[in-house]
C-alpha positions, 0 to 999 in steps of 0.5 A: 500500500502506498500512501501519498502525502503531497496533497492535504485533503480539505475536509469539512470538519463538522458534525451537527448536534447529535442529541441537543441539550438532552442529558442521556444517561449512558456511561462513557465506558465502551469498546471501539474495535481496533482497527475501527475503520477498514477500507477494501478495494477489489477489481480485476487487478486484485485486492488492496486493504487500508486499515485505520488504527485508533492510534491514527486518530485522536481522542478529542474528549473522554469517549470521543475519537476522530480521524482524518485521512492525512493524504491520498492512499493508493490501493495496490494488490499485496501480491502483484503490486498492481494499482487497484483504486484510490482513497482520496478523502476520509474522516470518522467521528466515533462517540462512545455514547454511542455514535458511529459516523464517517465519510470518504471519497474513492476512485475506481481503477481501470476496471469496475471496483468493489469497495467495502468500508467498515466503521466499528464495531462499537460496544457500549453498556447495555441500553435497555430501551434503545431508539436509533436513527441512521442516515447516509448520502452518496455521490457518483462522479464520472471521471472519463467522459462516458458516464458513471454508475455506483451499484449497492451490494448490501441487502436489497441492492443498498449501499449503507448497512447498519446493525446492532448486537453483532448482526441484528439488522437496523437499516439498509439505506441508499438503494442503487444503482445511482447513475450519472449519464453525462460526461464529467457530471455528478449525481447524488442521493440521500436516505434515512431511517426512520423518515423525517429529520430528527425522528428515531425508532425503537430497536427490537430489544436491549442494545450493546453493540453497533456496526456500520458498513458501506459496500458498493461497486463503482464503474472504471475510472469514476469516483464515489463519495459518501457520508453516514451516521448511525446513532443509538440512544436511550428512549426517555419519555418525550425524546422523539418530540424534541426533534433532535437533528442528526448531521452528516459528517461532510466530506468535500470531494476534490477533483 
C-alpha cells in the first residue's frame, strides 16, 4: 500500500448536534474495535486493504475519537503490486455514547471496483430501551467522459448497512444503482431511517453493540463519495418530540 502525502485533503470538519441539550444517561465506558475503520478495494487487478488504527486518530474528549485521512492512499494488490483504486478523502467521528459516523471519497481503477468500508464495531453498556436513527448520502462522479454508475451490494441492492448486537439488522439505506449519464457530471442521493429529520425508532430489544458498513461497486475510472451516521440512544419519555437533528459528517470531494 502506498500512501501519498503531497496533497492535504480539505475536509469539512463538522458534525451537527447529535442529541441537543438532552442529558442521556449512558456511561462513557465502551469498546471501539481496533482497527475501527477498514477500507477494501477489489477489481480485476486484485485486492488492496487500508486499515485505520485508533492510534491514527485522536481522542478529542473522554469517549470521543476522530480521524482524518492525512493524504491520498493508493490501493495496490499485496501480491502483484498492481494499482487497484484510490482513497482520496476520509474522516470518522466515533462517540462512545454511542455514535458511529464517517465519510470518504474513492476512485475506481481501470476496471469496475468493489469497495467495502467498515466503521466499528462499537460496544457500549447495555441500553435497555434503545431508539436509533441512521442516515447516509452518496455521490457518483464520472471521471472519463462516458458516464458513471455506483451499484449497492448490501441487502436489497443498498449501499449503507447498519446493525446492532453483532448482526441484528437496523437499516439498509441508499438503494442503487445511482447513475450519472453525462460526461464529467455528478449525481447524488440521500436516505434515512426512520423518515423525517430528527425522528428515531425503537430497536427490537436491549442494545450493546453497533456496526456500520458501506459496500458498493463503482464503474472504471469514476469516483464515489459518501457520508453516514448511525446513532443509538436511550428512549426517555418525550425524546422523539424534541426533534433532535442528526448531521452528516461532510466530506468535500476534490477533483
